[in-house]
C-alpha positions as CSV (number, residue, x, y, z in Angstrom):
1,M,0.0,0.1,0.0
2,R,1.3,3.4,-1.0
3,K,1.7,6.3,1.3
4,I,0.0,9.8,0.6
5,K,2.4,12.7,1.6
6,F,1.0,16.1,1.6
7,F,3.3,19.1,1.0
8,E,2.5,22.7,1.4
9,H,4.5,26.1,1.8
10,I,2.8,28.0,4.5
11,S,3.2,31.3,6.3
12,L,3.0,31.5,10.1
13,D,-0.7,32.5,10.0
14,G,-1.8,30.0,7.6
15,V,-1.7,31.5,4.1
16,I,-0.7,29.2,1.4
17,Q,-1.2,31.4,-1.6
18,H,2.1,32.4,-3.1
19,E,1.1,32.7,-6.7
20,N,-0.1,36.0,-8.5
21,D,-3.8,34.8,-8.3
22,D,-6.5,37.2,-8.1
23,N,-3.9,40.1,-7.9
24,F,-2.6,38.7,-4.5
25,T,-0.6,41.3,-2.9
26,Y,2.2,39.2,-1.7
27,A,2.9,37.1,-4.8
28,G,6.3,35.5,-4.5
29,W,6.7,35.9,-0.8
30,T,8.4,32.5,-0.5
31,N,11.2,33.4,-3.0
32,P,13.7,35.4,-0.6
33,Y,13.6,32.5,2.0
34,R,14.5,29.7,-0.9
35,T,18.0,28.3,-0.3
36,P,19.9,25.4,-1.9
37,A,20.0,23.8,1.6
38,G,16.2,24.3,1.9
39,L,15.8,22.6,-1.5
40,A,17.9,19.5,-0.4
41,L,15.8,19.2,2.7
42,L,12.5,19.4,0.6
43,L,14.0,16.9,-2.0
44,E,14.9,14.5,0.8
45,A,11.4,14.7,2.3
46,Q,9.8,14.0,-0.9
47,G,12.0,11.1,-1.6
48,S,13.6,10.1,-5.2
49,N,10.9,8.2,-6.3
50,F,7.1,9.1,-6.2
51,D,4.1,9.9,-8.1
52,L,1.9,12.9,-7.9
53,L,-1.6,13.7,-6.8
54,L,-3.0,17.0,-8.2
55,G,-6.1,19.0,-8.7
56,R,-6.5,20.3,-12.2
57,T,-5.6,23.9,-11.4
58,T,-2.4,22.9,-10.0
59,Y,-1.5,20.5,-12.6
60,D,-2.2,23.4,-15.4
61,Q,0.1,25.8,-13.5
62,W,2.9,23.2,-13.2
63,S,2.4,21.7,-16.6
64,A,3.2,25.2,-18.0
65,F,6.2,25.7,-15.9
66,W,8.1,22.4,-15.0
67,P,8.6,20.8,-18.3
68,K,10.6,23.8,-19.4
69,A,12.5,24.4,-16.0
70,G,15.7,22.7,-17.2
71,D,17.8,19.9,-15.7
72,N,17.8,20.0,-12.2
73,P,16.7,17.6,-9.4
74,M,13.3,19.0,-8.6
75,A,12.1,19.4,-12.2
76,N,13.6,16.0,-13.1
77,S,11.5,14.1,-10.2
78,L,8.4,16.0,-10.9
79,N,8.5,15.6,-14.8
80,A,9.4,11.8,-14.4
81,A,6.4,11.2,-11.6
82,I,3.2,9.7,-12.8
83,K,0.5,12.6,-12.4
84,Y,-2.8,11.4,-11.0
85,V,-5.0,14.3,-11.5
86,A,-8.7,15.3,-10.2
87,T,-10.2,16.5,-13.6
88,H,-13.1,16.2,-16.0
89,R,-10.7,16.8,-19.1
90,A,-8.8,13.9,-19.2
91,D,-8.2,14.2,-22.8
92,S,-6.1,17.3,-22.1
93,L,-3.5,15.9,-19.8
94,E,-0.3,16.7,-22.0
95,W,2.3,16.8,-19.4
96,G,3.0,13.3,-18.7
97,P,3.1,10.5,-17.7
98,A,-0.6,11.2,-16.6
99,A,-4.0,9.8,-15.7
100,D,-7.2,11.3,-14.4
101,L,-8.7,10.2,-11.0
102,G,-12.0,9.1,-12.5
103,T,-15.4,10.7,-11.6
104,D,-15.5,9.6,-8.3
105,I,-12.1,11.1,-7.2
106,I,-12.0,9.5,-3.7
107,A,-12.4,5.9,-5.0
108,G,-9.7,6.7,-7.8
109,I,-7.4,7.7,-5.1
110,R,-8.2,4.8,-2.8
111,S,-7.5,2.4,-5.8
112,I,-4.1,4.0,-6.5
113,K,-3.3,4.1,-2.9
114,S,-4.0,0.5,-2.3
115,T,-1.5,-0.8,-5.1
116,D,2.2,-1.2,-4.7
117,G,4.4,1.5,-6.0
118,P,6.0,4.6,-4.8
119,D,4.7,7.2,-2.3
120,L,1.9,9.7,-3.6
121,V,2.9,13.3,-3.2
122,L,0.5,16.0,-3.2
123,Y,1.4,19.6,-3.4
124,G,-0.9,22.5,-3.4
125,S,-4.3,21.4,-4.6
126,S,-6.0,22.9,-1.5
127,T,-9.5,21.8,-2.3
128,L,-8.0,18.0,-2.8
129,T,-6.1,18.4,0.2
130,S,-9.0,19.1,2.5
131,L,-10.9,16.3,0.9
132,L,-8.2,13.8,1.6
133,L,-7.9,14.8,5.1
134,E,-11.7,14.6,5.7
135,Q,-11.5,10.8,4.3
136,G,-8.3,9.9,6.3
137,L,-6.3,9.3,3.4
138,V,-3.3,11.4,4.0
139,D,-0.4,9.5,5.9
140,E,2.3,12.4,6.3
141,V,1.9,16.0,6.2
142,V,5.0,18.0,5.5
143,L,4.5,22.0,6.3
144,I,7.2,24.4,4.8
145,V,6.8,27.2,7.2
146,Y,8.2,30.5,6.4
147,P,8.8,33.4,9.0
148,V,6.2,35.6,7.8
149,L,2.7,36.9,8.7
150,L,0.7,38.2,5.7
151,G,-2.5,38.7,7.1
152,R,-4.5,37.8,4.0
153,G,-4.6,35.3,1.3
154,K,-5.9,31.8,0.6
155,R,-5.6,29.7,3.8
156,F,-4.6,26.0,4.4
157,F,-8.1,25.3,5.6
158,S,-11.5,26.6,5.1
159,D,-13.7,27.2,8.2
160,Q,-15.8,24.2,6.9
161,V,-13.1,21.9,7.4
162,K,-13.2,19.5,10.8
163,G,-10.1,19.7,13.0
164,Q,-7.5,17.3,12.2
165,E,-4.8,15.7,14.7
166,L,-1.2,15.4,13.6
167,A,1.9,14.0,15.6
168,L,5.2,15.8,14.9
169,V,7.7,13.4,13.4
170,S,10.4,15.7,12.6
171,T,11.6,19.3,12.2
172,K,14.4,20.9,10.3
173,A,15.4,24.6,9.7
174,T,17.1,26.2,6.8
175,P,19.5,29.1,7.1
176,T,16.6,31.7,6.3
177,G,14.6,30.4,9.0
178,V,12.2,28.3,7.1
179,L,11.0,25.1,8.9
180,L,10.3,22.0,7.3
181,N,7.7,20.2,9.8
182,T,6.8,16.6,9.1
183,Y,3.7,15.2,10.9
184,Q,2.1,12.1,10.7
185,Y,-1.8,12.0,10.3
186,I,-3.6,10.8,13.5
187,G,-7.2,11.6,12.6
188,V,-10.3,13.9,13.3
189,L,-9.7,16.1,16.4
190,K,-11.6,14.8,19.2
191,T,-13.1,17.4,21.4
């Protein structure tokens, strides 16, 4: 059975938006904190052999960038991974290898997770992330926490998501103060 690992770049106040979506004031806020040491930690956490789970928006954004990013460890690993995509337009998955998750996304993910193969890595795709956490399908959460407070922007969770309990597995720091926190998923928070 495969593990599902979720990765998210996040500010101290829970903002995950870092692209220029909807004229976001702080687009690119993660860039000044990125270092070769941070990349090495991220590559170590994701592993060298994995497949991707992606929502359609993230797939489209990444397919416009990563195939043209050149020969580097991050681009090479993402480009080589099978991309399992939550989409209604399976015929337009040009950045491959790729496959759609089918009309029942949860059933599709459960089916893939139950097979032998590399871990499944999920970056971004906040709608898909919330859904997977609610269904108890995430095994690990890796939060890449930046030392900034943004005040506004797209949040990690909406107010609609139930509380979740995680157990800290490890934390590592980069020279710029970015923390790479790895958590094991425990389940729905009991009150």
